[in-house]
LOSEMI-743660 format. One record per residue: x, y, z of N, C-alpha, C, O in turn. Coordinates in nm, 3 decimals. Layout:
REM LOSEMI-743660
{{X Y Z} {X Y Z} {X Y Z} {X Y Z}}
...
//
This chain:
REM LOSEMI-743660
{{2.442 -1.902 -2.983} {2.458 -1.844 -2.848} {2.354 -1.745 -2.833} {2.306 -1.722 -2.722}}
{{2.305 -1.668 -2.970} {2.219 -1.573 -2.971} {2.078 -1.599 -2.924} {1.998 -1.529 -2.860}}
{{2.073 -1.729 -2.978} {1.920 -1.790 -2.958} {1.896 -1.846 -2.816} {1.785 -1.838 -2.763}}
{{2.012 -1.907 -2.749} {2.008 -1.937 -2.618} {2.017 -1.811 -2.534} {1.958 -1.828 -2.426}}
{{2.063 -1.707 -2.545} {2.031 -1.579 -2.472} {1.885 -1.550 -2.483} {1.817 -1.548 -2.380}}
{{1.832 -1.529 -2.596} {1.700 -1.502 -2.621} {1.586 -1.596 -2.534} {1.483 -1.554 -2.481}}
{{1.634 -1.730 -2.536} {1.550 -1.811 -2.469} {1.564 -1.782 -2.329} {1.460 -1.765 -2.265}}
{{1.677 -1.772 -2.270} {1.682 -1.764 -2.135} {1.648 -1.623 -2.072} {1.647 -1.606 -1.950}}
{{1.619 -1.511 -2.172} {1.525 -1.386 -2.157} {1.397 -1.432 -2.144} {1.337 -1.401 -2.041}}
{{1.332 -1.512 -2.243} {1.199 -1.521 -2.219} {1.168 -1.630 -2.102} {1.052 -1.628 -2.061}}
{{1.228 -1.693 -2.062} {1.239 -1.786 -1.949} {1.218 -1.705 -1.833} {1.117 -1.712 -1.763}}
{{1.320 -1.626 -1.814} {1.316 -1.516 -1.701} {1.194 -1.431 -1.699} {1.124 -1.434 -1.597}}
{{1.159 -1.351 -1.806} {1.049 -1.283 -1.818} {0.900 -1.376 -1.775} {0.814 -1.347 -1.692}}
{{0.907 -1.470 -1.846} {0.782 -1.580 -1.818} {0.801 -1.611 -1.677} {0.689 -1.622 -1.627}}
{{0.878 -1.627 -1.603} {0.903 -1.666 -1.466} {0.873 -1.555 -1.380} {0.804 -1.579 -1.281}}
{{0.914 -1.434 -1.400} {0.893 -1.309 -1.334} {0.736 -1.284 -1.333} {0.673 -1.266 -1.229}}
{{0.674 -1.284 -1.470} {0.558 -1.249 -1.476} {0.446 -1.350 -1.406} {0.336 -1.306 -1.373}}
{{0.481 -1.483 -1.386} {0.424 -1.570 -1.304} {0.414 -1.543 -1.158} {0.309 -1.546 -1.094}}
{{0.539 -1.516 -1.109} {0.561 -1.493 -0.959} {0.501 -1.376 -0.944} {0.454 -1.365 -0.831}}
{{0.477 -1.257 -1.031} {0.393 -1.134 -0.980} {0.268 -1.153 -1.009} {0.191 -1.086 -0.939}}
{{0.215 -1.225 -1.093} {0.048 -1.286 -1.100} {0.008 -1.349 -0.971} {-0.092 -1.317 -0.908}}
{{0.092 -1.440 -0.937} {0.048 -1.513 -0.808} {0.054 -1.433 -0.690} {-0.031 -1.439 -0.601}}
{{0.165 -1.348 -0.688} {0.177 -1.277 -0.553} {0.039 -1.177 -0.563} {-0.021 -1.162 -0.456}}
{{-0.009 -1.118 -0.667} {-0.123 -1.009 -0.699} {-0.242 -1.074 -0.649} {-0.318 -1.039 -0.559}}
{{-0.241 -1.195 -0.740} {-0.376 -1.304 -0.697} {-0.409 -1.301 -0.577} {-0.514 -1.256 -0.529}}
{{-0.300 -1.360 -0.513} {-0.326 -1.403 -0.358} {-0.355 -1.306 -0.280} {-0.377 -1.330 -0.162}}
{{-0.360 -1.159 -0.337} {-0.372 -1.068 -0.219} {-0.507 -0.989 -0.273} {-0.556 -0.899 -0.206}}
{{-0.557 -1.025 -0.388} {-0.706 -0.970 -0.432} {-0.816 -1.023 -0.419} {-0.921 -0.960 -0.405}}
{{-0.804 -1.171 -0.422} {-0.940 -1.240 -0.406} {-1.008 -1.231 -0.301} {-0.934 -1.238 -0.203}}
{{-1.153 -1.212 -0.266} {-1.215 -1.189 -0.151} {-1.158 -1.127 -0.018} {-1.047 -1.084 0.010}}
{{-1.273 -1.137 0.052} {-1.232 -1.063 0.214} {-1.139 -1.163 0.274} {-1.163 -1.283 0.264}}
{{-1.038 -1.119 0.334} {-0.949 -1.192 0.394} {-0.979 -1.182 0.575} {-0.948 -1.082 0.639}}
{{-1.033 -1.284 0.627} {-1.075 -1.271 0.778} {-0.992 -1.211 0.858} {-1.035 -1.138 0.947}}
{{-0.864 -1.231 0.841} {-0.758 -1.181 0.936} {-0.688 -1.021 0.878} {-0.591 -0.964 0.927}}
{{-0.760 -0.982 0.780} {-0.704 -0.862 0.729} {-0.710 -0.747 0.850} {-0.609 -0.683 0.877}}
{{-0.821 -0.729 0.912} {-0.819 -0.600 1.007} {-0.745 -0.649 1.139} {-0.715 -0.564 1.223}}
{{-0.717 -0.774 1.159} {-0.632 -0.788 1.249} {-0.473 -0.758 1.220} {-0.398 -0.699 1.297}}
{{-0.440 -0.810 1.094} {-0.318 -0.773 1.024} {-0.291 -0.599 1.019} {-0.186 -0.537 1.033}}
{{-0.412 -0.557 0.998} {-0.416 -0.396 0.994} {-0.370 -0.323 1.124} {-0.291 -0.229 1.132}}
{{-0.432 -0.381 1.219} {-0.428 -0.305 1.351} {-0.254 -0.340 1.369} {-0.165 -0.255 1.367}}
{{-0.235 -0.496 1.386} {-0.093 -0.516 1.415} {0.014 -0.446 1.329} {0.119 -0.408 1.381}}
{{-0.010 -0.429 1.206} {0.087 -0.322 1.139} {0.104 -0.163 1.143} {0.196 -0.094 1.098}}
{{-0.035 -0.121 1.223} {-0.040 0.006 1.272} {0.067 0.023 1.409} {0.151 0.110 1.428}}
{{0.032 -0.090 1.491} {0.093 -0.085 1.595} {0.260 -0.085 1.568} {0.338 -0.014 1.632}}
{{0.293 -0.165 1.476} {0.455 -0.166 1.446} {0.497 -0.023 1.398} {0.596 0.036 1.442}}
{{0.415 0.026 1.310} {0.439 0.158 1.257} {0.461 0.252 1.381} {0.564 0.317 1.398}}
{{0.358 0.253 1.461} {0.395 0.348 1.568} {0.496 0.309 1.673} {0.544 0.401 1.740}}
{{0.533 0.190 1.696} {0.632 0.130 1.773} {0.764 0.212 1.698} {0.826 0.301 1.757}}
{{0.790 0.176 1.585} {0.896 0.253 1.491} {0.909 0.396 1.489} {1.017 0.455 1.493}}
{{0.781 0.456 1.480} {0.803 0.608 1.490} {0.667 0.651 1.556} {0.557 0.660 1.502}}
{{0.707 0.681 1.702} {0.594 0.715 1.805} {0.541 0.840 1.751} {0.424 0.862 1.781}}
{{0.609 0.941 1.666} {0.530 1.067 1.638} {0.436 1.055 1.541} {0.369 1.155 1.514}}
{{0.419 0.959 1.485} {0.292 0.926 1.397} {0.170 0.920 1.476} {0.063 0.936 1.418}}
{{0.174 0.899 1.610} {0.038 0.901 1.666} {-0.024 1.026 1.659} {-0.147 1.031 1.655}}
{{0.043 1.126 1.656} {-0.045 1.282 1.609} {-0.114 1.272 1.503} {-0.231 1.310 1.492}}
{{-0.024 1.200 1.386} {-0.100 1.222 1.250} {-0.229 1.120 1.275} {-0.337 1.158 1.230}}
{{-0.226 0.998 1.342} {-0.337 0.916 1.360} {-0.455 1.001 1.448} {-0.571 1.013 1.410}}
{{-0.414 1.043 1.540} {-0.495 1.110 1.624} {-0.584 1.241 1.572} {-0.702 1.264 1.597}}
{{-0.500 1.311 1.500} {-0.563 1.445 1.408} {-0.630 1.400 1.282} {-0.726 1.462 1.235}}
{{-0.584 1.301 1.232} {-0.663 1.232 1.088} {-0.811 1.216 1.088} {-0.868 1.146 1.173}}
{{-0.870 1.276 1.001} {-1.018 1.267 0.984} {-1.025 1.083 0.983} {-1.088 1.022 1.070}}
{{-0.957 1.021 0.884} {-0.957 0.895 0.861} {-0.818 0.839 0.818} {-0.720 0.913 0.808}}
{{-0.815 0.709 0.794} {-0.675 0.657 0.761} {-0.706 0.515 0.687} {-0.820 0.470 0.695}}
{{-0.606 0.447 0.616} {-0.589 0.331 0.567} {-0.485 0.268 0.580} {-0.381 0.321 0.539}}
{{-0.482 0.157 0.632} {-0.371 0.075 0.654} {-0.346 -0.043 0.582} {-0.424 -0.136 0.601}}
{{-0.234 -0.062 0.484} {-0.211 -0.169 0.408} {-0.095 -0.269 0.456} {0.021 -0.252 0.417}}
{{-0.128 -0.372 0.541} {-0.050 -0.425 0.592} {0.070 -0.504 0.534} {0.178 -0.508 0.592}}
{{0.043 -0.571 0.411} {0.138 -0.601 0.321} {0.116 -0.558 0.184} {0.012 -0.592 0.130}}
{{0.206 -0.482 0.117} {0.208 -0.450 -0.001} {0.325 -0.514 -0.084} {0.438 -0.483 -0.048}}
{{0.312 -0.593 -0.183} {0.421 -0.662 -0.249} {0.424 -0.565 -0.384} {0.334 -0.514 -0.450}}
{{0.556 -0.563 -0.394} {0.634 -0.482 -0.518} {0.733 -0.565 -0.580} {0.822 -0.617 -0.513}}
{{0.721 -0.582 -0.712} {0.808 -0.624 -0.774} {0.857 -0.570 -0.921} {0.770 -0.539 -1.002}}
{{0.982 -0.559 -0.953} {1.007 -0.489 -1.087} {1.136 -0.570 -1.150} {1.225 -0.628 -1.086}}
{{1.122 -0.558 -1.288} {1.226 -0.551 -1.378} {1.185 -0.493 -1.499} {1.122 -0.541 -1.594}}
{{1.239 -0.369 -1.478} {1.224 -0.253 -1.600} {1.072 -0.210 -1.564} {1.054 -0.106 -1.500}}
{{0.973 -0.283 -1.602} {0.822 -0.265 -1.531} {0.800 -0.341 -1.413} {0.837 -0.454 -1.384}}
{{0.720 -0.238 -1.339} {0.708 -0.317 -1.200} {0.549 -0.314 -1.167} {0.462 -0.264 -1.239}}
{{0.537 -0.356 -1.084} {0.384 -0.368 -1.026} {0.366 -0.394 -0.856} {0.451 -0.463 -0.801}}
{{0.265 -0.343 -0.784} {0.251 -0.353 -0.669} {0.116 -0.354 -0.649} {0.033 -0.292 -0.715}}
{{0.094 -0.440 -0.540} {-0.057 -0.474 -0.476} {-0.034 -0.493 -0.328} {0.069 -0.526 -0.268}}
{{-0.203 -0.453 -0.268} {-0.212 -0.516 -0.155} {-0.347 -0.503 -0.111} {-0.423 -0.450 -0.192}}
{{-0.398 -0.541 0.003} {-0.528 -0.493 0.071} {-0.511 -0.452 0.186} {-0.418 -0.493 0.256}}
{{-0.606 -0.354 0.230} {-0.620 -0.288 0.347} {-0.730 -0.226 0.424} {-0.830 -0.192 0.360}}
{{-0.727 -0.212 0.524} {-0.852 -0.165 0.613} {-0.862 -0.024 0.605} {-0.758 0.040 0.596}}
{{-0.982 0.041 0.608} {-0.986 0.177 0.611} {-1.069 0.229 0.729} {-1.162 0.158 0.768}}
{{-1.045 0.344 0.790} {-1.089 0.377 0.917} {-1.138 0.541 0.889} {-1.082 0.628 0.821}}
{{-1.250 0.546 0.959} {-1.276 0.660 0.959} {-1.336 0.724 1.098} {-1.450 0.702 1.141}}
{{-1.249 0.797 1.152} {-1.239 0.870 1.309} {-1.217 0.722 1.377} {-1.309 0.691 1.451}}
{{-1.126 0.638 1.367} {-1.085 0.539 1.430} {-1.169 0.391 1.433} {-1.139 0.284 1.485}}
{{-1.279 0.430 1.360} {-1.380 0.318 1.336} {-1.350 0.231 1.198} {-1.327 0.300 1.099}}
{{-1.347 0.111 1.183} {-1.349 0.027 1.068} {-1.465 0.067 0.958} {-1.579 0.042 0.997}}
{{-1.457 0.113 0.851} {-1.579 0.126 0.769} {-1.559 0.061 0.620} {-1.638 0.073 0.525}}
{{-1.439 -0.008 0.622} {-1.438 -0.094 0.506} {-1.297 -0.115 0.454} {-1.202 -0.067 0.516}}
{{-1.280 -0.187 0.340} {-1.128 -0.236 0.318} {-1.116 -0.185 0.178} {-1.212 -0.154 0.107}}
{{-0.980 -0.178 0.142} {-0.940 -0.132 0.004} {-0.828 -0.189 -0.051} {-0.734 -0.235 0.014}}
{{-0.839 -0.188 -0.199} {-0.720 -0.257 -0.256} {-0.640 -0.168 -0.316} {-0.688 -0.081 -0.389}}
{{-0.507 -0.179 -0.291} {-0.421 -0.087 -0.378} {-0.344 -0.142 -0.485} {-0.307 -0.259 -0.471}}
{{-0.311 -0.079 -0.594} {-0.258 -0.151 -0.706} {-0.166 -0.036 -0.781} {-0.202 0.082 -0.783}}
{{-0.045 -0.080 -0.843} {0.042 0.018 -0.878} {0.115 -0.037 -1.002} {0.165 -0.149 -0.996}}
{{0.123 0.027 -1.097} {0.225 0.002 -1.220} {0.336 0.105 -1.224} {0.315 0.226 -1.213}}
{{0.453 0.052 -1.239} {0.580 0.165 -1.283} {0.647 0.114 -1.374} {0.642 -0.006 -1.405}}
{{0.729 0.213 -1.436} {0.818 0.172 -1.554} {0.931 0.254 -1.553} {0.908 0.375 -1.557}}
{{1.069 0.211 -1.547} {1.184 0.266 -1.541} {1.309 0.169 -1.522} {1.321 0.049 -1.546}}
{{1.389 0.251 -1.477} {1.543 0.143 -1.438} {1.488 0.102 -1.299} {1.482 0.181 -1.205}}
{{1.445 -0.043 -1.292} {1.420 -0.075 -1.162} {1.421 -0.223 -1.167} {1.390 -0.289 -1.266}}
{{1.468 -0.284 -1.022} {1.494 -0.446 -1.035} {1.476 -0.451 -0.892} {1.531 -0.376 -0.811}}
{{1.369 -0.573 -0.856} {1.390 -0.642 -0.737} {1.226 -0.645 -0.676} {1.120 -0.615 -0.730}}
{{1.255 -0.689 -0.556} {1.099 -0.693 -0.503} {1.099 -0.668 -0.349} {1.205 -0.677 -0.286}}
{{0.999 -0.643 -0.298} {0.999 -0.602 -0.151} {0.841 -0.601 -0.106} {0.747 -0.585 -0.184}}
{{0.832 -0.620 0.012} {0.706 -0.618 0.081} {0.727 -0.487 0.192} {0.833 -0.466 0.251}}
{{0.619 -0.415 0.206} {0.600 -0.318 0.300} {0.454 -0.278 0.354} {0.349 -0.301 0.293}}
{{0.464 -0.222 0.463} {0.335 -0.163 0.517} {0.342 -0.026 0.458} {0.443 0.040 0.435}}
{{0.191 0.013 0.434} {0.170 0.141 0.395} {0.049 0.207 0.474} {-0.056 0.145 0.488}}
{{0.064 0.318 0.518} {-0.032 0.388 0.581} {-0.055 0.526 0.542} {0.034 0.611 0.544}}
{{-0.188 0.549 0.502} {-0.220 0.670 0.427} {-0.330 0.769 0.521} {-0.444 0.725 0.533}}
{{-0.308 0.853 0.563} {-0.370 0.959 0.663} {-0.438 1.051 0.575} {-0.379 1.108 0.483}}
{{-0.583 1.070 0.605} {-0.650 1.164 0.538} {-0.694 1.281 0.627} {-0.767 1.268 0.725}}
{{-0.645 1.394 0.584} {-0.667 1.512 0.676} {-0.808 1.565 0.703} {-0.844 1.611 0.811}}
{{-0.878 1.554 0.601} {-1.024 1.602 0.631} {-1.125 1.514 0.562} {-1.083 1.425 0.489}}
{{-1.246 1.530 0.577} {-1.360 1.465 0.503} {-1.348 1.467 0.357} {-1.364 1.368 0.286}}
{{-1.321 1.573 0.318} {-1.314 1.591 0.144} {-1.216 1.484 0.078} {-1.252 1.420 -0.021}}
{{-1.095 1.470 0.136} {-1.011 1.382 0.099} {-1.027 1.226 0.131} {-0.985 1.129 0.068}}
{{-1.088 1.231 0.230} {-1.121 1.103 0.282} {-1.233 1.031 0.165} {-1.223 0.918 0.117}}
{{-1.340 1.133 0.138} {-1.452 1.095 0.024} {-1.385 1.060 -0.100} {-1.415 0.958 -0.163}}
{{-1.286 1.150 -0.140} {-1.227 1.134 -0.237} {-1.153 0.978 -0.286} {-1.154 0.916 -0.393}}
{{-1.099 0.955 -0.168} {-1.042 0.803 -0.143} {-1.160 0.711 -0.183} {-1.167 0.639 -0.281}}
{{-1.257 0.732 -0.078} {-1.368 0.623 -0.091} {-1.441 0.599 -0.204} {-1.506 0.497 -0.229}}
{{-1.424 0.725 -0.289} {-1.514 0.734 -0.398} {-1.431 0.710 -0.522} {-1.478 0.743 -0.630}}
{{-1.292 0.648 -0.513} {-1.202 0.604 -0.615} {-1.154 0.724 -0.671} {-1.079 0.709 -0.768}}
{{-1.174 0.818 -0.641} {-1.102 0.955 -0.685} {-0.970 0.984 -0.672} {-0.919 1.060 -0.754}}
{{-0.893 0.928 -0.567} {-0.774 0.941 -0.533} {-0.657 0.876 -0.588} {-0.643 0.756 -0.567}}
{{-0.573 0.936 -0.653} {-0.476 0.869 -0.709} {-0.331 0.939 -0.693} {-0.329 1.061 -0.679}}
{{-0.223 0.875 -0.695} {-0.104 0.955 -0.668} {-0.037 0.955 -0.804} {-0.015 0.854 -0.870}}
{{-0.007 1.083 -0.838} {0.073 1.097 -0.977} {0.222 1.028 -0.952} {0.270 0.975 -0.853}}
{{0.266 1.050 -1.069} {0.397 0.980 -1.075} {0.537 1.055 -0.988} {0.647 1.000 -0.979}}
{{0.511 1.164 -0.942} {0.620 1.227 -0.865} {0.566 1.216 -0.736} {0.625 1.287 -0.655}}
{{0.450 1.133 -0.681} {0.447 1.133 -0.541} {0.531 1.044 -0.474} {0.589 0.952 -0.533}}
{{0.540 1.067 -0.353} {0.612 0.975 -0.279} {0.612 0.979 -0.138} {0.597 1.087 -0.083}}
{{0.631 0.853 -0.058} {0.573 0.843 0.064} {0.726 0.872 0.178} {0.840 0.885 0.131}}
{{0.702 0.877 0.290} {0.781 0.890 0.394} {0.826 0.744 0.422} {0.744 0.657 0.448}}
{{0.968 0.719 0.415} {1.018 0.597 0.441} {1.028 0.574 0.596} {1.113 0.651 0.641}}
{{0.986 0.517 0.670} {0.987 0.500 0.821} {1.126 0.405 0.835} {1.150 0.297 0.780}}
{{1.200 0.475 0.920} {1.328 0.400 0.977} {1.350 0.423 1.118} {1.343 0.539 1.160}}
{{1.379 0.321 1.204} {1.399 0.351 1.343} {1.492 0.474 1.367} {1.593 0.499 1.301}}
{{1.450 0.539 1.458} {1.544 0.643 1.487} {1.565 0.778 1.417} {1.626 0.876 1.459}}
{{1.493 0.757 1.291} {1.489 0.887 1.220} {1.378 0.986 1.225} {1.262 0.944 1.222}}
{{1.401 1.104 1.231} {1.291 1.214 1.264} {1.204 1.212 1.136} {1.243 1.193 1.021}}
{{1.079 1.234 1.178} {0.971 1.254 1.073} {0.942 1.389 1.056} {0.883 1.459 1.138}}
{{0.992 1.430 0.926} {0.942 1.579 0.903} {0.849 1.584 0.788} {0.906 1.617 0.684}}
{{0.709 1.560 0.775} {0.618 1.529 0.682} {0.491 1.622 0.714} {0.455 1.652 0.828}}
{{0.435 1.659 0.607} {0.320 1.728 0.627} {0.226 1.695 0.527} {0.269 1.667 0.416}}
{{0.093 1.694 0.551} {-0.015 1.665 0.453} {0.040 1.736 0.319} {0.105 1.841 0.324}}
{{0.006 1.669 0.194} {0.014 1.724 0.059} {-0.114 1.677 0.004} {-0.153 1.560 0.006}}
{{-0.172 1.772 -0.042} {-0.303 1.754 -0.102} {-0.384 1.673 -0.052} {-0.435 1.580 -0.115}}
{{-0.414 1.710 0.123} {-0.504 1.629 0.201} {-0.458 1.484 0.261} {-0.525 1.420 0.342}}
{{-0.329 1.440 0.205} {-0.290 1.310 0.259} {-0.152 1.321 0.303} {-0.074 1.407 0.264}}
{{-0.120 1.208 0.402} {0.030 1.182 0.447} {0.039 1.044 0.434} {-0.042 0.963 0.479}}
{{0.163 1.012 0.356} {0.182 0.846 0.335} {0.295 0.834 0.416} {0.375 0.926 0.430}}
{{0.308 0.716 0.474} {0.430 0.656 0.524} {0.433 0.518 0.495} {0.330 0.453 0.510}}
{{0.539 0.463 0.453} {0.593 0.321 0.452} {0.683 0.273 0.530} {0.764 0.355 0.574}}
{{0.697 0.147 0.567} {0.777 0.072 0.660} {0.810 -0.061 0.553} {0.729 -0.136 0.499}}
{{0.942 -0.061 0.546} {0.965 -0.196 0.464} {0.987 -0.295 0.562} {1.047 -0.274 0.668}}
{{0.929 -0.420 0.522} {0.927 -0.540 0.571} {1.032 -0.627 0.542} {1.095 -0.682 0.632}}
{{1.059 -0.646 0.402} {1.190 -0.709 0.357} {1.194 -0.665 0.191} {1.110 -0.599 0.130}}
{{1.298 -0.713 0.147} {1.334 -0.692 0.002} {1.461 -0.617 -0.028} {1.539 -0.576 0.057}}
{{1.472 -0.604 -0.162} {1.574 -0.542 -0.191} {1.565 -0.400 -0.285} {1.659 -0.353 -0.350}}
{{1.435 -0.347 -0.276} {1.411 -0.224 -0.347} {1.400 -0.124 -0.224} {1.319 -0.161 -0.139}}
{{1.463 -0.009 -0.200} {1.474 0.086 -0.099} {1.417 0.199 -0.137} {1.458 0.304 -0.087}}
{{1.312 0.201 -0.232} {1.243 0.325 -0.276} {1.132 0.341 -0.185} {1.095 0.250 -0.112}}
{{1.071 0.474 -0.188} {0.956 0.493 -0.110} {0.855 0.553 -0.209} {0.773 0.632 -0.162}}
{{0.849 0.524 -0.351} {0.789 0.556 -0.465} {0.638 0.517 -0.439} {0.613 0.398 -0.418}}
{{0.542 0.606 -0.439} {0.413 0.555 -0.443} {0.336 0.608 -0.573} {0.215 0.588 -0.584}}
{{0.411 0.678 -0.674} {0.357 0.714 -0.767} {0.276 0.626 -0.873} {0.338 0.525 -0.908}}
{{0.161 0.643 -0.927} {0.082 0.548 -1.003} {0.025 0.476 -0.918} {-0.002 0.367 -0.968}}
{{-0.013 0.485 -0.795} {-0.108 0.409 -0.712} {-0.258 0.450 -0.738} {-0.295 0.564 -0.769}}
{{-0.332 0.349 -0.723} {-0.475 0.345 -0.793} {-0.547 0.258 -0.658} {-0.494 0.157 -0.613}}
{{-0.637 0.297 -0.619} {-0.729 0.231 -0.506} {-0.875 0.200 -0.529} {-0.944 0.274 -0.600}}
{{-0.916 0.108 -0.479} {-1.052 0.053 -0.495} {-1.113 0.036 -0.354} {-1.060 -0.039 -0.272}}
{{-1.202 0.092 -0.333} {-1.278 0.080 -0.189} {-1.393 0.016 -0.175} {-1.477 0.028 -0.264}}
{{-1.418 -0.058 -0.072} {-1.532 -0.167 -0.062} {-1.589 -0.114 0.065} {-1.501 -0.115 0.150}}
{{-1.701 -0.069 0.111} {-1.740 -0.016 0.253} {-1.790 -0.151 0.316} {-1.847 -0.238 0.249}}
{{-1.765 -0.160 0.437} {-1.793 -0.278 0.521} {-1.957 -0.296 0.540} {-2.037 -0.208 0.573}}
{{-1.983 -0.428 0.513} {-2.125 -0.465 0.517} {-2.171 -0.441 0.649} {-2.111 -0.483 0.748}}
{{-2.275 -0.376 0.654} {-2.345 -0.382 0.794} {-2.415 -0.486 0.827} {-2.492 -0.522 0.738}}
{{-2.418 -0.541 0.912} {-2.514 -0.681 0.969} {-2.625 -0.607 1.016} {-2.618 -0.515 1.099}}
{{-2.735 -0.653 0.957} {-2.875 -0.602 1.037} {-2.907 -0.665 1.142} {-2.852 -0.770 1.173}}
{{-3.001 -0.611 1.212} {-3.047 -0.686 1.345} {-3.192 -0.756 1.322} {-3.280 -0.690 1.264}}
{{-3.213 -0.862 1.357} {-3.331 -0.916 1.329} {-3.448 -0.899 1.453} {-3.418 -0.900 1.573}}
{{-3.564 -0.885 1.407} {-3.681 -0.844 1.495} {-3.745 -0.941 1.542} {-3.842 -0.922 1.616}}
//
């Protein structure tokens, strides 16, 4: 009986690891031609759910929109997603988000994440790969009809909107980002 429990545990762990790796791999390889459209649509959804965020968008130096972040956990968790980065409302690149967490956690979810940068200094910190959220960092979880009482912390304001799943936390602790500037096409002479 003990041997059977061990094999079931190994099978469950292997299945979960495979699921997580396939989900993460599917989101990190190459440029997704629909990513800019998906980010724009995600921002519209966020603004429809929480119109007060329009002021963050209008006043921010820049922002990043991750239209689909996938998170899964069984004790140890991981999250990943790709997004579009805007500087003064112009697309300037894309970013990859990754996160590893440990603790009492179980489940999976997908959510939209929007990060607003208060000033050029914080924006450059993000684009230079030096912006990381520590273990205590959290986001404002957006829900219809809920007031938003958020302010910038260390130059960033982060909002999430759950798309589906069974984890109802808004933890962003441990997130790291890789930024890739948009390749500018040259003009031919």
